Every structure is written in C-alpha cells, then in structure tokens.
N, C-alpha and C positions, 0 to 999 in steps of 0.2 A: 646471724649466720647466713652465708650465701646460699642460694638455692642449689639443688643437686646438679652435678655435672652431667654431660651427655654420656649415658651409661650403655650405649648400644654395643660397645666392644667389651663391656665388663659384665659378664653374666652374674656375678656376685663377688663379694669380698671373702676370699679364702683366708681363714684364720689359722695360723700355726703357732702353737705354744710349745717351744722346744726345751728339752732338758739342757743343763749346762754342758758345753762342748769345748774342745780346743779351738784356739784362734783360727787356724787355717780352715777348719770345717765351718765355723761360723761365717767367715768371709766368703767361702765357696757357696754356701746355701744362698746368701744374698745375691751373689752373681748369677746363679742359676735362676732365681726368681725374677731377676731383671730380664734375662733372656726370655723367660716364659711370657712376661708381660709384653715384650716387644714382638714375639712370634705369634701369640694367640690372643692378646688382649686381656689375659687373666690378671686380675688385681689380687695381691696378696699382702696381708698384714701379718707380721711375724714378731713375736716377743721371745727373747732368749737371754741367757746368761752364759757365764764362762766357767770352764772347768777349774781354773785356778786364776789368780790375779794375772792379767795379761796386758801388755802395752801394745796398743795399735797405733802405728804411724800413719799419718796422712800420706797420700800417694806421692806428694812432692818432697817429703821430708827426707833428709839424709840419715842413714842408720847411725852414723857417728854422733849425731846430735843427741842421741839418747844418753850419752855420757853427761849431759847437762843435768840429768835428773838422777841423783844418787839413790833415792829411796826405791826406785824400780829396777835397779841394776840386775837383780836376780830373777826378774820376771821374764817369761817367754815373750817374744815380740813378733808381731805380724804386720804386714803392710796392707792397709785398706785400698779398695778401688776408688774411694772418694778422697777429696783433698782435706785441708784443714790441719789442725794441730794434733799432737799425740793425745791419746786417751788411755788412762789406766782403768781397765775394766775390773771392778771388784764388787764393792757394795753399791750396785746400781742395777737398773733395768735397761736393757738395750732393745730397741725396736727397729724394724725396717718396714717400709711401705714401698712395694713395687707396683707401679700402675702405668697403663698407657696414657699418653698425654692427649686426652680426647676433648679438652676445652682450653680456652685461653687462660683461665685461672690456674689450671694445672700445669700449663706450659710456662708460666711466669715463675722464675726461680724464687724470688723473695716472697711472692704471694703464697706459695705452697708451704714455706716455712711458717709464715704467719698463721695460715689456716690450721696446720697440724699442731703447732705449739699452742694455739688458742684452745684447742680441745684438751690438751694436756693440762692447761691452767684450770679449765673447768672441772676436770677430773680431780685435781688436787684440792680444789675448793670444797669438795665433799669431806675432806679431812680437816677443814679449817685452815688450810695453807693458803696464804695470800701471795701467790706468785703473779708475775707480770711479764710482758714482753719488753725486751730491751729496745728502746725506740731511737737510739742514735744510729741513723742509717747513713751517716757520712761515709763509714767504712763499709764498702760493698762486701757481701759474702761471696767469695769466689773460690774456685778449687785450688788456686795457688796463693795461699796466705802463709807461707812457711819461711819467709825471709828472716834475716837476722833481726829485723825490726819487730818481729812478733815473738811472744813467749813460746817456749817449746810445747807446753801443755795447752790443749784446746780450752780447758776450763779456766785458764788464766787470760784468755782472749775474750773480747766482747765484739760481737757483730750483730747486725740488725736482726731482730726477732728471736734472739736467744731468750731463754726463760730465766728470770732472775727473782731472787727473794732478798729484799733489802740490799740490792746491789750485788749479791753473791750469785754467780751463774750456777744453776742447778740442772740445766738441760741445754743441749745444743745438738745440731744435726748437720749433715753434709749430704751432697748429692752426687750421683753418677747418672749420666744420660746416655741412652743407646737406642738407635733406630726407632725413634718415636715413643720411647718409654723412659721412665725415670725411676731410679731407686733413691729413696731418701731414708737414711738410717741415722740413728742418734742414740744418745745415752742420757739417762736421768740419774743423777747422783742421789742415792737414798741415804747414804751415810759416809763418813770419812773413812778412807782406807789407810792402813798403815803404810802402804806402798805409795801413797800420795797424800801425806799428812797435811800439806798446805791447802788442800781443797776440802772445804766443809760441804756436807750434803744436807738434804732436807732435815735430817735428824738434828743437826747442829744449828742451822740457821733459823728453823721454825719450831724446834723442840717438839717435833711430831714424828712418830715412827710410822712409816708407810711401807708395807710389804710389797715386794715385786709382783706377786700373783694378784694381790688385791688391786694394785694400780692398773695392771693390764686389764683386769675385769672391768674396772670403771672407765678406762679410756676407750676400750673397743667400741662400745655403742655410739660414742660421740664421734669417733672417726668414721664409722659406718654411716651415720646420719650425714656427716659432711660430704661423703661421696655418694650418698643416696643409693646405697647398695645393701642387699641382705647379706648377713654373715653366715658362713658355713664353716664349722670347725673341721679341720682335716689334719692328716699327717703326710709327710713326704712319701711318695710312692717308691716302689722298688727301683724303677728306672731313674727317678730323680736322685735317689740316694747313690746310685751307681755313678751318675754324672757328678754329683757333689764330691764323692770320694776321689774320682779321677782328677777333678779340678783342684781339690784341696792339695793333693800331692804334686801335681804338675805346676801349679801356679803359686798358691798362697803359702805352701811350705817350702818352696824352692829358694835356696840360698841366693841364687843369682838375682831373683826378683827383690829379695829383701835388701840386698847390698847394691842395687843398681844406682842409687843416688848417694 
C-alpha cells in the first residue's frame, strides 16, 4: 500500500453512515460533501442505501434511454453529478469519498479508483471472497461513456480498475471534481435485484452473503489507513441538512435537470 497522503488540509476522516433515503437526497448529500471538501479541506467517507429501488443515470445519459431497461421501468430515477452508466440501487452498498486533492496520487483519476477499490478487495477477502481489479485499461474511465456503443447499465460495462469476481463486475465508481476536490462514489452489488435481474451480485457469483453494515465496518479502517487519517463518526449537522434539503429539491428532484439530455 502507498504511504499516507499529505494530510495538512484534512484534519481527519469524517465517517457518515446514513439510513436509506430517496435518490435526490442521497445525491444532494454527496454534492454538499464535495463542496465541503473544496471549501474547508474536510475529508468525508459516507456509506448509504436507498429508500426504494432507484435508477440513477450518469450525468451524460439521456432519460429516454431508460426505456432500454424494462425491469426498472417502475423505479424512481435520479441523475447523478458523475458520469458513467445507469445503476439500479437495491441490494447493494453505496459509498462516497469526498476529499481535497492534496497529493499527486489523489489527483490522478485512475490511481484513485485503483487505491479505493483495492481496499474494497481486501475487505471482501475477510469473507473469503476472491475479487480482483479489472486490468484492461485500454478503455479509459471518463465521465462521458454513455454513447450508443456502451451498454445502458454501468454493471454491464467494464473499465479499468472496476472490481470483478470471475469476470462479473460487482463494484464500480465514478468521479466529480470541483475546485481542487474530488467526489468518488460507487456501488457494491451484494445480491441480484428483481429490478436488474441480469446483474449477479456477490451472493450469486461467490455464494457468500455479505451484509451492507458489516462491509462498511470492514472497509472503513482500510480506507482510513490509505488516507493516513483518523476516523471520527458523525452525523450531518442542522445547517448541512438544510443545504441538502434545498439542493435536493432545486437540483436533483428537478424535472428539467432529469430531462435535460
């Protein structure tokens, strides 16, 4: 594992473990945490789930393209601030990491995917799950990978440093960068969802049941070690919740944003 990053701007790693919430709220929290990292240097690791099965579109995907996926037609939909393919959030763990880019290794797009996903693989090994990084890096991981040449669903795509088990993708991430900070968020498929039956999760490909809370607990210290930061569990403050609520309604629940492409 690489040595610790320059943590002069990061007083500690704030840990948020949130209850299931609607899609616009979840996306607004991540956006607020990215702003916080850019403005103050505060690093935050967040684990969360979704109030009901929800389809999140990559920033560049057209809303009409969801018609390609019949099984999720009745699910609510939200547009992420990050790119990539659509994700059906159901039997999974979603994480986000908002950090200032204080070193070259955190500023490098692909290296951050490799580092974070490497710690996930280590956490899964505690359950006897033999996951690996997808190493075909000919296809760059960029924010605009939503052309007709790519499958609609993120987990039917393969890009450098995705996490796979026997070729099946079980974790992927995307990024958004703003004013010297980066938000990386992603999904770990724990099991197959009826709303995305074509996608196996860890339960199906490894025959191992992994709970969301247990995985978050095992993954957190490895990410903290990677960043060389002490962990402090917190909740969103009242002012932050007010900002999230306003942003959720104004941006992520707004019909014009959802339909803009």
